[in-house]
C-alpha positions as CSV (number, residue, x, y, z in Angstrom):
1,M,-5.4,15.5,-9.0
2,K,-6.5,12.8,-6.6
3,F,-5.1,9.3,-7.1
4,G,-6.0,5.9,-5.8
5,I,-3.3,3.2,-6.0
6,L,-3.7,-0.5,-6.1
7,V,-0.7,-2.7,-5.2
8,N,-1.0,-6.4,-6.2
9,E,2.5,-7.6,-5.6
10,G,4.7,-8.3,-2.5
11,P,7.5,-6.0,-1.5
12,Y,10.6,-8.1,-2.4
13,N,9.5,-10.4,-5.2
14,H,8.4,-7.8,-7.7
15,Q,9.1,-4.2,-8.6
16,A,5.4,-3.2,-8.3
17,S,5.5,-2.1,-4.6
18,D,8.6,0.1,-5.1
19,S,7.2,1.6,-8.3
20,A,3.9,2.3,-6.5
21,Y,5.7,4.0,-3.6
22,R,7.8,6.1,-5.9
23,F,4.8,7.1,-7.9
24,A,2.9,8.1,-4.8
25,K,5.8,10.1,-3.4
26,A,6.4,11.9,-6.8
27,A,2.6,12.7,-7.1
28,I,2.6,14.2,-3.6
29,D,5.8,16.1,-4.3
30,K,4.0,17.6,-7.3
31,G,1.0,18.7,-5.2
32,H,-1.4,15.9,-6.0
33,Q,-3.2,13.9,-3.3
34,I,-3.2,10.1,-2.7
35,F,-6.7,9.2,-1.6
36,R,-5.9,5.6,-0.7
37,V,-3.4,2.8,-1.3
38,F,-5.1,-0.6,-1.4
39,F,-3.0,-3.7,-1.0
40,Y,-4.5,-6.8,-2.7
41,Y,-3.3,-10.3,-3.6
42,D,0.4,-10.7,-2.6
43,G,0.4,-6.9,-2.1
44,V,-0.9,-7.5,1.4
45,L,2.6,-8.6,2.3
46,N,3.7,-5.0,2.2
47,A,1.8,-4.5,5.5
48,T,3.4,-7.1,7.8
49,K,5.2,-5.9,10.9
50,H,7.3,-9.1,10.7
51,S,9.3,-7.8,7.8
52,D,12.9,-7.3,8.8
53,P,15.2,-6.7,5.8
54,P,19.0,-6.5,6.2
55,S,20.3,-3.0,7.1
56,D,21.8,-2.6,3.6
57,D,18.4,-3.3,1.9
58,R,15.5,-1.0,1.4
59,N,12.7,-1.3,3.9
60,V,9.5,-1.2,1.9
61,V,7.1,-1.5,4.8
62,K,8.8,1.5,6.6
63,N,8.7,3.5,3.3
64,W,4.9,3.0,3.2
65,Q,4.5,3.8,6.9
66,K,6.5,7.1,6.6
67,L,4.5,8.1,3.5
68,A,1.2,7.5,5.4
69,E,2.5,9.3,8.5
70,D,3.9,12.3,6.7
71,H,1.0,12.8,4.2
72,K,-2.0,11.2,5.8
73,V,-2.2,8.5,3.2
74,D,-4.8,5.8,3.9
75,L,-3.1,2.3,3.6
76,V,-5.7,-0.4,3.4
77,V,-5.1,-4.2,3.3
78,C,-7.7,-6.5,1.8
79,V,-9.1,-8.6,4.5
80,A,-9.7,-11.8,2.4
81,A,-6.3,-11.6,0.7
82,G,-4.6,-10.9,4.0
83,M,-6.3,-13.9,5.7
84,R,-5.1,-16.2,2.9
85,R,-1.5,-15.1,3.6
86,G,-1.6,-14.9,7.4
87,I,-1.9,-11.1,7.5
88,V,-4.4,-10.3,10.2
89,E,-4.9,-7.3,12.5
90,D,-2.2,-8.5,15.0
91,S,0.4,-8.8,12.3
92,L,-0.1,-5.4,10.7
93,A,2.6,-2.8,10.8
94,P,1.5,0.5,12.3
95,G,-0.1,2.8,9.7
96,F,-1.9,0.0,7.9
97,R,-5.5,-1.1,8.4
98,I,-7.6,-4.1,7.2
99,S,-10.8,-3.6,5.3
100,G,-12.8,-5.1,2.5
101,L,-13.0,-4.6,-1.3
102,G,-15.5,-1.8,-0.7
103,Q,-12.5,0.4,0.2
104,L,-11.0,-0.3,-3.2
105,I,-14.3,0.5,-4.9
106,E,-14.6,3.7,-3.0
107,A,-11.1,4.7,-4.0
108,G,-12.0,4.2,-7.6
109,I,-15.1,6.4,-7.2
110,Q,-13.4,9.1,-5.2
111,A,-10.1,9.4,-7.1
112,D,-9.7,11.1,-10.4
113,R,-7.4,8.3,-11.5
114,M,-6.8,4.8,-10.2
115,V,-3.3,3.4,-10.9
116,T,-2.6,-0.3,-10.6
117,F,0.9,-1.8,-9.9
118,G,1.5,-5.5,-10.5
119,D,-0.3,-8.2,-12.3
């Protein structure tokens, strides 16, 4: 099965990003494909290269980066939501890219299931 994932919450103020990451990893481990992960609203904060959590805390940004690198997962940040929160091309962590809502629509069309994490 091919999944699209929508993440609407930031990495450290809500469980949504961790749950989305774990869902994606489990789906891939079971032989499914993740077509795209789209970060919207505060979810765009998952893509900042300026995140630097303490060494004894999880690094959500690096988790997403590794998933993308290891499994060719497309990580897309909403341009409008990003601009509202100061996330622009220069502040993106490697592995993420900025695009518009058309990428979310395409994910919904191309994927067998679209799964949303966060409010």
